[in-house]
KEMAR-212857 format. One line per 8 residues: for each residue x, y, z of C-alpha. Coordinates in Angstrom, 3 decimals. Example, Ala and Ser with C-alpha at 12.3 -4.5 7.8 and 13.67 -1.06 7.14 Angstrom:
BEGIN
12.300/-4.500/7.800  13.670/-1.060/7.140
//
This chain:
BEGIN
16.181/9.180/-38.723  13.081/7.036/-38.241  10.819/6.427/-41.183  7.416/8.070/-41.415  4.460/6.730/-39.489  3.327/3.306/-40.623  6.653/2.312/-42.179  9.167/2.388/-39.319
10.430/-0.750/-37.647  8.937/0.426/-34.357  5.494/0.959/-35.838  5.517/-2.482/-37.423  6.599/-3.981/-34.096  3.932/-1.997/-32.290  1.230/-3.350/-34.541  2.507/-6.867/-33.887
2.825/-6.463/-30.111  0.403/-8.861/-28.452  1.389/-8.277/-24.812  2.054/-5.281/-22.633  5.650/-6.444/-22.174  6.252/-6.425/-25.934  4.646/-2.994/-26.265  6.816/-1.600/-23.466
9.976/-2.853/-25.146  8.996/-1.242/-28.458  8.363/2.132/-26.815  11.663/1.995/-24.919  13.710/1.209/-28.029  12.005/3.890/-30.102  12.268/6.543/-27.388  15.919/5.716/-26.738
16.764/6.985/-30.201  15.556/10.450/-29.231  18.076/10.846/-26.433  20.831/12.450/-28.508  22.834/14.980/-26.518  20.289/15.442/-23.733  21.191/15.084/-20.088  19.807/11.721/-18.810
17.546/13.405/-16.248  16.124/15.736/-18.920  15.526/12.808/-21.274  13.798/10.833/-18.522  11.528/13.760/-17.701  10.726/14.319/-21.371  9.655/10.765/-22.122  7.739/10.162/-18.895
5.845/13.439/-19.217  4.816/12.377/-22.727  3.476/9.094/-21.367  1.703/11.023/-18.626  0.062/13.421/-21.078  -1.017/10.451/-23.186  -2.585/8.919/-20.082  -4.503/12.119/-19.322
-5.721/12.372/-22.899  -6.762/8.712/-23.150  -8.625/8.850/-19.844  -10.374/12.015/-21.014  -11.310/10.338/-24.305  -12.720/7.299/-22.483  -14.945/9.522/-20.373  -15.984/11.494/-23.442
-16.869/8.363/-25.435  -18.853/6.942/-22.517  -20.772/10.204/-22.265  -21.598/10.208/-25.968  -22.881/6.636/-25.817  -24.985/7.261/-22.709  -26.446/10.557/-23.909  -27.352/9.157/-27.326
-29.026/6.153/-25.697  -31.036/8.568/-23.535  -32.177/10.486/-26.633  -30.520/13.769/-25.646  -30.600/16.280/-28.528  -27.336/16.631/-30.474  -26.751/20.262/-29.507  -27.193/19.375/-25.851
-24.716/16.512/-26.219  -22.116/18.941/-27.557  -22.607/21.327/-24.617  -22.273/18.495/-22.093  -19.112/17.171/-23.728  -17.417/20.562/-23.392  -18.382/21.095/-19.752  -15.275/20.563/-17.565
-17.410/19.632/-14.545  -18.697/16.597/-16.433  -15.165/15.196/-16.224  -13.788/16.561/-12.969  -16.863/15.400/-11.021  -15.797/11.793/-11.668  -12.069/12.361/-11.044  -11.037/12.885/-14.683
-8.829/15.854/-15.553  -10.261/18.320/-18.064  -8.058/18.364/-21.176  -8.372/21.416/-23.448  -8.638/20.715/-27.170  -5.039/21.769/-27.928  -3.733/19.284/-25.340  -5.678/16.273/-26.586
-3.491/13.670/-28.230  -5.434/13.663/-31.482  -4.822/17.393/-31.884  -1.158/17.102/-30.891  -0.555/14.300/-33.397  -2.295/16.204/-36.178  -0.266/19.390/-35.620  3.134/18.180/-34.405
4.836/18.241/-37.797  3.282/21.389/-39.204  3.550/23.616/-36.137  6.666/22.030/-34.628  6.456/19.147/-32.175  8.254/20.957/-29.347  6.138/24.107/-29.400  2.920/22.056/-29.652
3.872/19.942/-26.640  5.009/22.876/-24.504  1.704/24.639/-25.229  -0.232/21.465/-24.398  1.546/21.042/-21.059  0.826/24.660/-20.188  -2.842/24.363/-21.168  -3.338/21.284/-18.972
-1.781/22.986/-15.937  -3.848/26.152/-16.427  -7.027/24.068/-16.582  -6.209/21.843/-13.588  -4.844/23.536/-10.479  -3.949/20.127/-8.986  -1.292/19.775/-11.703  0.209/23.243/-11.322
3.978/23.068/-11.762  3.920/19.310/-12.425  4.270/19.221/-16.220  7.572/20.329/-17.758  7.841/22.665/-20.728  11.131/21.402/-22.096  10.295/20.185/-25.590  11.048/23.221/-27.756
14.799/23.111/-27.160  17.743/23.170/-29.556  19.161/19.900/-28.226  15.959/17.975/-28.995  15.581/16.492/-32.474  12.137/17.794/-33.454  11.672/15.289/-36.275  12.286/12.325/-33.990
10.081/13.930/-31.353  7.219/14.089/-33.879  7.788/10.436/-34.742  7.706/9.518/-31.053  4.346/11.313/-30.788  3.098/9.204/-33.696  4.328/6.034/-32.058  2.784/6.804/-28.660
-0.485/7.420/-30.461  -0.723/3.644/-30.856  0.041/2.895/-27.205  -3.461/2.275/-25.955  -4.906/-0.855/-24.410  -8.339/0.472/-23.612  -10.791/-2.400/-23.418  -8.148/-5.059/-24.171
-7.995/-7.938/-21.692  -10.029/-5.938/-19.191  -7.615/-3.023/-19.206  -8.581/0.603/-19.634  -6.611/3.733/-20.421  -6.312/4.183/-16.653  -4.323/0.950/-16.217  -1.960/0.548/-19.154
-0.071/3.861/-18.835  0.609/3.146/-15.171  2.305/-0.122/-16.021  4.219/1.529/-18.856  5.249/4.340/-16.492  6.619/1.808/-13.978  8.496/-0.025/-16.720  10.123/3.161/-17.987
11.071/4.307/-14.475  12.788/0.991/-13.844  14.595/1.113/-17.191  15.814/4.652/-16.561  17.098/3.658/-13.119  18.918/0.719/-14.676  20.320/2.845/-17.513  21.583/5.521/-15.112
23.342/2.962/-12.940  24.814/4.543/-9.829  22.749/7.718/-10.311  19.529/5.785/-10.838  19.159/4.911/-7.178  18.816/8.582/-6.334  15.244/8.709/-7.599  13.992/5.132/-7.605
13.773/2.475/-4.880  14.216/-1.016/-6.397  10.731/-2.544/-6.771  11.508/-5.660/-4.730  12.767/-3.534/-1.820  9.653/-1.371/-1.965  7.477/-4.490/-2.038  9.282/-5.888/0.994
8.566/-2.749/3.031  4.930/-2.728/1.927  4.321/-6.420/2.567  5.902/-6.312/6.026  3.853/-3.299/7.134  0.731/-4.437/5.217  -0.943/-1.002/5.017  -4.666/-1.398/4.441
-6.246/1.791/5.769  -4.646/5.001/6.948  -1.900/7.510/6.187  1.365/6.447/4.546  4.344/8.798/4.580  7.675/8.671/2.753  10.080/11.508/3.678  12.369/10.749/0.707
9.800/9.591/-1.810  11.863/9.856/-5.016  9.611/8.862/-7.914  6.965/7.704/-5.371  7.095/4.068/-6.462  6.880/2.814/-2.861  3.869/5.033/-2.188  2.234/3.630/-5.318
2.846/0.086/-4.072  1.379/0.975/-0.678  -1.758/2.414/-2.281  -2.123/-0.682/-4.465  -1.761/-2.948/-1.430  -4.437/-1.037/0.444  -6.848/-1.097/-2.494  -6.329/-4.830/-3.006
-6.510/-5.977/0.603  -9.109/-3.782/2.264  -12.703/-2.735/1.658  -12.791/-0.562/4.775  -11.304/2.623/3.385  -8.452/4.035/1.421  -4.783/4.782/1.786  -3.782/8.444/1.908
-0.213/9.041/0.817  2.186/11.798/1.807  5.638/12.292/0.355  8.458/14.783/0.197  11.225/15.005/-2.403  14.075/17.487/-2.624  14.823/17.306/-6.384  12.358/19.305/-8.504
12.497/17.042/-11.555  12.017/13.968/-9.400  9.180/15.729/-7.552  7.388/16.153/-10.871  7.922/12.486/-11.711  6.496/11.519/-8.321  3.355/13.563/-8.904  2.932/12.071/-12.361
3.580/8.533/-11.138  0.967/8.796/-8.404  -1.600/10.394/-10.694  -1.117/7.907/-13.513  -1.861/5.131/-11.002  -5.018/6.851/-9.803  -3.532/7.905/-6.446  -4.766/11.418/-5.768
-3.632/13.656/-2.940  -2.818/16.903/-4.682  -1.264/19.325/-2.184  -0.081/16.673/0.302  1.807/14.567/-2.237  5.537/14.842/-2.909  6.211/18.419/-1.892  9.696/19.764/-2.506
12.266/20.230/0.269  14.709/18.320/2.472  12.598/16.572/5.119  15.332/16.708/7.772  15.698/20.493/7.723  12.515/21.666/5.970  9.661/19.417/7.092  6.585/20.270/5.005
4.277/18.135/7.184  5.091/19.250/10.736  1.765/18.081/12.173  1.533/14.766/10.341  1.205/11.569/12.353  1.205/8.677/9.935  -0.008/5.143/10.460  2.806/3.855/8.264
6.165/5.327/7.293  8.334/3.808/4.571  11.703/5.292/3.747  14.817/4.514/1.741  17.029/7.512/2.542  20.541/7.937/1.107  23.065/5.981/3.164  25.578/7.632/5.498
25.169/11.169/4.144  27.236/13.920/5.763  26.730/17.691/5.858  22.974/17.253/6.100  22.265/20.527/7.857  21.977/19.382/11.457  20.174/21.605/13.945  21.044/20.459/17.469
17.846/22.078/18.788  15.548/20.104/16.473  12.725/18.607/18.603  12.884/15.375/16.577  16.022/14.293/18.437  14.189/12.564/21.271  16.860/9.884/21.680  19.926/12.016/21.142
21.445/14.493/18.692  22.677/12.610/15.588  26.283/13.137/14.488  26.862/15.910/11.969  28.774/13.591/9.629  26.115/10.870/9.317  22.336/11.274/8.959  21.300/7.639/9.535
19.968/8.239/13.025  18.509/11.584/11.988  16.312/9.691/9.511  15.322/7.107/12.124  14.301/9.756/14.618  12.480/11.799/11.968  10.490/8.663/11.132  9.660/7.998/14.788
8.457/11.588/15.201  6.044/11.069/12.301  4.379/7.909/13.645  0.952/7.796/15.241  0.518/6.141/18.630  0.163/2.707/17.014  2.126/3.464/13.857  4.758/1.247/12.255
7.677/2.051/9.981  10.086/0.373/7.581  13.416/2.117/6.999  16.267/0.880/4.794  19.678/1.936/6.102  23.345/1.016/5.842  24.492/-1.862/8.063  26.558/0.556/10.118
23.291/1.690/11.706  22.925/-1.656/13.501  26.547/-2.106/14.513  28.286/1.233/14.999  29.199/2.026/18.603  30.790/5.373/17.873  29.583/8.218/20.075  26.016/9.318/19.502
25.026/6.493/17.140  25.448/3.763/19.732  23.725/5.845/22.393  20.729/6.634/20.179  20.359/2.971/19.221  20.533/1.991/22.890  17.814/4.510/23.774  15.536/3.312/20.955
15.940/-0.327/22.007  15.248/0.489/25.652  12.136/2.414/24.606  11.010/-0.802/22.872  10.665/0.830/19.450  12.564/-1.776/17.440  10.334/-4.614/16.265  12.466/-6.319/13.625
15.840/-6.098/11.873  16.354/-7.755/8.476  19.841/-8.294/7.039  19.400/-7.663/3.302  21.302/-9.376/0.484  24.007/-7.491/-1.428  23.581/-5.831/-4.836  19.977/-4.744/-4.328
20.813/-1.084/-4.908  22.277/0.268/-8.124  23.765/3.398/-6.614  25.785/1.787/-3.824  27.565/-1.407/-2.796  27.186/-0.589/0.899  25.634/-3.535/2.802  22.123/-2.660/3.944
19.470/-3.685/6.427  15.794/-3.027/7.045  14.537/-1.596/10.344  10.931/-2.244/11.349  9.814/0.142/14.094  6.586/-0.082/16.097  5.251/2.522/18.482  3.118/-0.081/20.267
4.256/-3.719/20.478  1.607/-4.694/23.011  -1.140/-7.198/22.297  -3.926/-5.480/20.398  -7.035/-7.631/20.236  -8.816/-5.419/17.725  -5.936/-5.897/15.296  -5.253/-9.498/16.397
-1.662/-8.646/17.279  0.505/-10.628/19.675  2.161/-9.004/22.664  5.800/-8.595/21.612  6.922/-6.078/24.185  10.532/-6.616/25.186  11.281/-8.678/22.056  12.992/-8.054/18.711
12.749/-10.337/15.700  15.985/-10.843/13.756  15.883/-12.112/10.159  18.922/-13.035/8.074  18.055/-12.660/4.387  21.555/-11.847/3.133  21.720/-15.051/1.081  18.389/-14.510/-0.652
17.604/-12.965/-4.010  18.305/-13.783/-7.629  20.930/-12.074/-9.767  19.588/-10.526/-12.970  21.826/-8.966/-15.557  25.436/-8.503/-14.551  25.353/-7.046/-11.056  21.762/-6.556/-9.977
20.014/-8.735/-7.409  16.255/-8.817/-6.830  14.156/-10.436/-4.146  11.778/-12.945/-5.728  8.136/-13.396/-4.824  9.064/-16.439/-2.750  11.766/-14.446/-0.936  9.321/-11.672/-0.125
6.688/-14.123/1.060  9.144/-15.858/3.373  10.590/-12.695/4.919  7.293/-10.853/5.314  5.508/-14.057/6.294  7.740/-14.815/9.254  7.466/-11.243/10.549  3.674/-11.213/10.209
3.484/-14.613/11.918  5.630/-13.261/14.772  3.365/-10.226/15.115  -0.020/-11.913/14.599  -1.926/-13.914/17.195  -3.608/-16.034/14.529  -0.343/-17.396/13.105  2.227/-19.709/14.582
5.745/-18.347/14.835  8.825/-20.454/15.522  12.528/-19.604/15.427  14.327/-21.039/12.403  18.048/-21.819/12.493  20.069/-19.741/10.021  17.024/-17.550/9.293  15.178/-15.955/12.200
15.196/-15.606/15.980  13.068/-13.701/18.454  15.457/-12.221/21.015  14.718/-10.461/24.264  15.787/-6.906/24.871  17.834/-8.336/27.739  19.820/-10.416/25.235  20.370/-7.340/23.063
21.546/-5.483/26.138  24.160/-8.188/26.722  25.478/-7.563/23.190  25.880/-3.848/23.901  22.785/-3.036/21.801  24.328/-4.285/18.579  21.507/-5.365/16.255  23.382/-7.579/13.792
21.055/-10.579/13.151  23.954/-13.038/13.031  24.640/-12.423/16.720  21.259/-13.835/17.720  20.108/-16.320/15.087  21.058/-19.883/15.940  23.105/-21.758/13.328  21.619/-24.914/11.884
22.962/-28.201/13.174  25.102/-29.793/10.532  26.051/-33.445/10.602  29.746/-34.157/11.073  31.535/-35.332/7.947  32.427/-39.013/7.719  36.014/-39.602/8.904  38.560/-40.168/6.229
40.192/-43.638/6.473  43.874/-42.871/6.217  45.949/-46.135/6.575  48.981/-44.360/8.023  46.819/-42.610/10.599  45.138/-45.894/11.520  48.504/-47.566/12.100  49.614/-44.734/14.362
46.430/-45.125/16.369  47.038/-48.859/16.719  50.621/-48.345/17.888  49.439/-45.822/20.467  46.827/-48.259/21.771  49.162/-51.245/22.147  52.402/-49.469/22.921  53.676/-50.446/26.371
51.481/-53.559/26.496  53.873/-55.789/24.519  51.201/-56.860/22.089  52.402/-54.872/19.119  55.864/-53.444/18.505  57.043/-50.969/15.893  59.855/-52.203/13.661
//
């Protein structure tokens, strides 16, 4: 059992943590001791919902403290200050959730041991949802359970009470929990191994999709959003790179626990969308956004899934009915159906999607190529995904590859860019590979140069090649990059001077001329 607050190893480490990275590590080690006999998915939901509640409470406290300071400076009478501080509209009008007193972290920490940590937290989660309709159904009430050590849970509440970077190094309570949330999501995915990939797209893969599509303004949709990490990255990219507007995100997730994590993840990063974010349901058979036409679609669906509930009459199958035993081309066509007239998409799929010639798959790929939808194919390196060893690739689709002067885009109709990135990435840990910042810049950079009129694109041996649709037709619509990318010229090795070989050559030269005879 952990020692009481102020004496445990974790609390001493927390007080000595000088960077966010050190703080994250302390929280992970302390929280890991709570796991006990809990199912990994329950434990993940428990810890992340605690971080989320702490974020809501800290953001509320920041707004409250700012109000107190401003009202006092304005000379507002004390009784009027108290009324203003307890008015929910004072918070919700500026995008801050109203947190009832029994859900504020100070109250939770003060009552966790006396009233029971689990019952206090379950009541707090319920109070927040009742006070904020946008969070209805998002917060779990799973803390007052027999398989949860209530003493350790109380100590975790104490520890999280010190996780606050408000005002430090320019950070506020709005920023720090988001980074901690991302860190914990990644650690849970790593800890769950093969199962972890079911809810979390590796960050470097999500960054690659975002940087290649470069979403700045518009609607971004992910039909299999998992924990919504890719949607978060898209929203961050838009906020960083554009002053023209904002990114609106749409996502759908079939697993209820993961759906809750997605809603929390988006909210903790300041990405609001409420009813059009991460709705439950299988996108292929229960599309919750039937009228949506997105400017950008990013998807990392499960590879090669069978028994996916095919309906042969589904209007999404513009290019052919996908096979019942593999959903790869169902996902591709679902994505196409969701794109606006000038929309673009990034879809991660198994390599079989670019090479299979079996029945419907080859025919659908042929039809998509002939309709000039395929803009780019990237061969990805191995070991990027924790839940599978299946080789993977990235499809970039574009509804309009014509020259668009307003967007400064080059006319790439009738062309497909092939990129071979299978040798890229850096191995971390035992079996995990990540794409580095330099890798991402090179891959995304060459695609953006190919697409942009203001950049110079050139084929690179062993790396990239812009092929015509006619060339793809000659290869029976197979989209394997290695078929098109030219190999680099390599200098011939210096000949080895073998004396016996030299003598044989001399005999062959002079034999029959009488100038040199073999003994």
